[in-house]
Structures are given as structure tokens and as C-alpha cells.
N, C-alpha and C positions, 0 to 999 in steps of 0.2 A: 383436424382442427389445429390452427396455429398455436404455437407454444405460449404459455403464460409468460408475461414479461416480469422479470425481477427488477423492481423499480429502485435503483440505487439512490436516487434523490430522496425518495420517501423514507427509505431505511436510514440514510445518513441524517436526515432531518430529525427522525425519532431519537437516534443516538445522541445527537447534539442537544436535544431537549433534556435528555437524561443527564448529560454532562453539565449543562447549565445548573441543574438542581444540585448535583454533586459539588460543583464549585461554590454555590451559595452556602452549602453546609460547611465546607472547608473554610470559607471566608469568615463565617460566624465563629469559627474556632481560632481565627487569627492567621490562617494559612491561605495565601492567594497563589494558586499555581502560576508559575511563570515560564514562558517559552522564549528562548532567544534563537533567532534565525540569522545566520551569517551568509551574506550574499557577496561573492567576489566577482567583479566584472559587471557587464551590462547585457547579459543574455536576455532578450525580450521575453521569452517563454518563462524563464526563471523569475523574472521580475513580476510577472502576472501571478505566478504561483505563490510567491512570497507575500504579495499584497493580499491574496485570498486567505493565506494562513493567518496573517495579522488581523484581518477583519473577523475571521472565525473566532479567534481568541477573544477579541473585544466583545463580540456578541455573547460569548459564554461567560463573560465576567472575569476573564483571566488577564494576567499581566503579560504583555507582549513587547518584545524588543526586536527591532530589525537593525542589524549592523551592516552597512554598505561599505565594502572595501574595494579599492580600484583594481583593475585587471593586472596592474603592475605589482600588486602585493607579493612580497617574498614569502617563502615557506616559513621562515622564522617569525615574520610578522603575523602570519595567520595562526601559527601555533601559540604565539604570545596572547593573541585575542581569545583563543579557546581556553588557554590557562586561566585568563581573567574570569571567563564565564564559569569555569569549573569551580572557582573560589567564591563566586557570587551566590550568597544564600537565597537571594530573591529569585534566582533562576533554577528551575527544577528540570528543564529539558533544553537540550542544545541540539540544533540542527544546522549543519553546514550544507548549504544548497549545492547540489550537483547538477551539471558537471562543473568542475573547476577549470580555470585556465590550464593549458597543457603543461606549463612549467611547474605546476604544483602536484605533489604526490597525494592523491586522495586517500590511499591506504594509511599513510602516516598520520594524516589529519584525523581520520576516523578513529584510529587507535589512541589519539591524544585526548579524546572526549572521555570523561569518566563514564564507566558502564552504567552507573545509576542515573546518569543524565542523558544517556544515549537513546532518546525516544524514537529515533529512526530504526533502532534495532540492528545496526550494522557492525558494532564493535564485536571482535572475536569472542569476548565473554558472553555477550547476548546471543550470538550465533550458536555457541556451544550449548547454552542453556536451552535454546529452542530445540536443538537436536536431541537432547536427552529428556526433554519434556519438563524441565524445571520452569515453573510458571512465574517465578519472581523476576525473571528477566523481561526484556522488551522484544516483541516480535515486530518485524518490519510491517509498516502500516498497510501496504496493499494486500499481502497475504492474509493478514489479520482481518482486513475488511472483507475479503472473499469468504473466509470462514464464517464471519458474522452474517453475510448475505445468505449463505447456505442455511444457517440456523434459522434466521428470521423469515425465510421463505418456506420453511417447513420441510426442507430436504433432509431425508434420512441418509446419513453417511455410513453408519456402521455396516461393515461387511461389503460395502459397495466397491465396484471396480472404478477407481479414479485414475484417469489419465491426464497428466500434466504435459503440455507441449511448451518447452522452454526450460532452460536450466540456469538462468541468471541467478546471481547472488541476491538480487533484489526481490525477485518473485518466485521463480521456479524451484530453487533449492529450499528456501524456507517454507514454501507451500507444501512441498513433499514432507518436510519434517513435521509440519502441523497435522497433515491429514493422516499420517501413519501412526500417530500417538494413540495410546489408550485413552479413553474418555469420551465425553459428549462431543458431538459435531466433528468427530474424527473416526478412528478405528477403521479406516478404509484400506483396501488393497491398492497400493499406489504403483503406477508405472510412470517414469519420466522419459519423455521423448525429446530429441534434440536434432541438431543438424546432421549427425552421423547415424541416425535411426534409419533402418531399412524398412521400407513399406509402412510409412506413417499411417496410412489408411487402415491397415490391418489392426493397428493398436487403437486408433480412435473409435473404430466400430465396436470395440469391446467396452468402451467407456460408458458407465451409467452416470458418471459425473465427469465432464470434460472441461478442463481449465486450460485456456489457451493464452500464452504470454510469450509470443515469439517475435513480435515486432514486425510482422509481415502482413500487409493488408490482404484480407480474404484468402489466406493460405489454406484454411480449413473450409472446404466446400460442403454443401448440403449432403452429398452422397458419402461424406466421411463421418457423419453424425449418426449414432445408433438411434433407432426409433425409441422415443420416450426418455432420452437422456436429458440431464440437466446441464446446460452449457453456460459456462462463465467465461466471457470474453474480456480479457484484461487489456488487450491491445487498443491503442488509440493512435491512428495514423492519419496524416493529412495528405489527401490526394487531390489532384487538380480537378476542378469542376467549373467549366465556363458558365454554367447556368446559375451558379451560386453567387451571392452578393460579393463575397470576398475572393471569388475565383477558386475556392477549394471547399472541400467538406471533410468531415471526420468519419472514419470508418474503423472497424475493429479488425482483428486477425481472423474472424470467422465471417464467411458470407452470410449476412444476417437473414435474408429472406430464405435462402436455402436451408440454413440451420433451423430457423423457426418452423419450417414446414415439417421437420422430423422430431425436434426436441419436445419435451414436455414443459420445460422452463428454459428461458434464455435471458441474458442481460443485453440491453441495448447499448449502442455506442453512438453518441455520448449518452450520459444519464444512467450508466450502469455502475461499474466498479469505480470510476473516477471520483465521484463525490465521497466515496467511502474512505479514501486515503486521508483526507484532512480530518474527517471525523475520528478516525482511529489515532491520528497524531494527537489530537486533543485528549482522547481517552488515555493514551500512554502518558501524556504530560500530567494529567490529574493523578494517575497512579504513582508517578514519580514523586509528586508532592506529598501524597499520602505516605509513601515509604520513607520519604525524608523526615516527615514529622514523627514517624515511629522509631527512627534511629536515635 
């Protein structure tokens, strides 16, 4: 029997409805959660993503600011803009859209954001808090979304063999830190695989929970999936397809049909992990506003 689909659109919609109710409660107390997104340059994919973030904020009743800066922006100019947002009491979350133009140092920019406003969860302080299981920091939105999908799909994680393919600072490493922690929706035995891993298939076939975030279309084939595994495909890749209207289609890092034939649950691409990222960004921003009010 084909695997059950984990519907990211439906889960994200449910989370955003919950967020809208939380925002209304905060607004009634005189606190309107505010998110500022800084976009440097004119990357088309980033522009679409930033527009979607702004729309999601407005739909939730939040304050949203988008700051567009030219590709010629200097490091000092960008840092000055971040400093201004750090000092703005109406802004609770700051996100500098990546990738930045090559002449800008992303690490310096990320470190310039106040940890309590770093709703992307990339500041070293938040990275450290995630690693030690300190829950007052912010977890990167995609790994947080994956954990939420596992929970809301009824996936038991305690004691399970969890294999993560990919070791990026954005997904793989924070995902490992989340899944290995004590507590609900975690407590797994975690293996992280990467480009230097020998015999990837040997590892993936042990996985009761398989999370793939490698950025390589279809790299995990059906025969690499353990029977009955829960498969979370974080990848989103554009490949040529002359039969498609736009000449391309989106696929994940897992061969979907092959994986679905063996898994018990699987996320589709698109419509799986993708919608969760913005939902968790809103959730982090609301929590930042709540923490700000408590200080």
C-alpha cells in the first residue's frame, strides 16, 4: 500500500490559524508582533519568498516591514540597517534574506542581529541554545517545521533510528540537535550522513525516520528506504521538464514514487516541508514578541 502523505499545506494552515489567534490576544494587550525582512539585491526567488512572508504576516494580523536595499549596498550600510532594526521596539523579529551579494559577509551580518530578534535561529547564541536544549532560543524554521510535521502526523520519535542526510547549518545540524534532545517529539537515536559518508544506503536502510536535506534531486531512491519508514523530504529542486508549462518541475531529494512504495508516511514536493518554513517563522516572531513583553 502506498505511503500516507504528510500534507504540509494542511499542517501549516492549521499552525497559521493558531498563530492568528495568538496575535489577536497579544494585540488586545497592546503588543503587535513585528517582523522586518531585509532584501539586498534583486534575486527573483528571494523576492517571491519575501513577498510571501509579508503576505503571511498581514494575514495573521502582524506588523510587517520589508526593506529593499540595492545589490551595491556596502557591509557598513547593511550593518547600520540591522542596528536600526535592533533598536526599533516595534520590530520583534529580524530576517536578512539569504543569499547575500558575494561582497557581503553573511556571518558578520547574522552575528549583528540581536539573538532575541533572530527569528531565523542562525545567531551563534541561538545555535548554542538549540544544541544544549535551551528552549528560550529560536530554532531555524525548516528543522522546527519538520519536527512539527512529525508530531502532527502522529509519528512516534522516542527511541527511533533517525537518519539525516545533509549536514548544513540551516537544516542538517540543527535537525540533529532537535531530534537527539530529551523530551517529546525527539529522543531519537540520530545518524547524520553527508558527502563523505561511505555506503549511504547502508545507513538509510536502518532509518525508521529518514530526513533528507542534501539538495540533490532524487539522490535517495526507493531501494534506499526501509519498509515502513517515515520519510521527510526537505529538498526542493528545479529540473527541466519540456512537458511542463514553465519548462521545469519541482522535485525533492527523494525519488517520490520509489520512496512512497516502501515508506509508511512521506512528504510530497511541493506541498510538504516548504509551507512549514513560513509558518514557523511567524511562530518564532510571535514568541519573540511575547518574550519582549516579559522583559
